[in-house]
C-alpha positions, 0 to 999 in steps of 0.5 A: 600585258601593255604598258599602262595609259591612264587616258585608256583606262575605264574611268572608275579603274582610273580614278580608283588608282589614282586615289589609291596611290594618294591614300584619298579613301572617299575618292576611292570608295566613290568608284565602287558599287554599294555591294561591291566586293574587294579580295586581298590577301586572300580575304573578302570584304563585301560591301562600302563599310567592310571595304573602307575598313580594308582601305584604312588597315591597309594604308596604316600598316605599311608605307609603299610607292605603287608603280602601275606597269601594265593594263590589260582588258581581259572581256567585256567588264574585266580589266587587269592592272599590274602595279609594282609595290615597294615598301616596308612590307614583307618581301619589300617588293611585289608585283600585283594584278589588280583585277577589276569588274565593272558594273553600271560604271563603277567597280563591282569587284576587285581582286588583288593577287600575285 
């Protein structure tokens, strides 16, 4: 995994990550395909409406900071960004892999896992 250089990320991933850090839900949503899926904490959210509910719940549930720590391109359309989250959630500190699949210049799938 190489250090994260935002300038080298595919545009929708960089835009999503920047918006995610500031809880800018409209910008985050604009990076997804209409039929996108997000899987986080073992639960899958399908479609923009479900993803928006997930974003709003996640933003309200805990207070945390996010520090991107690495990036790896894993295929033609697949990219992994590792981020360190620190906050008031159980355990207080975790490194998570945000695994993105892109389609037509947008995020088709996001899998978040340790």
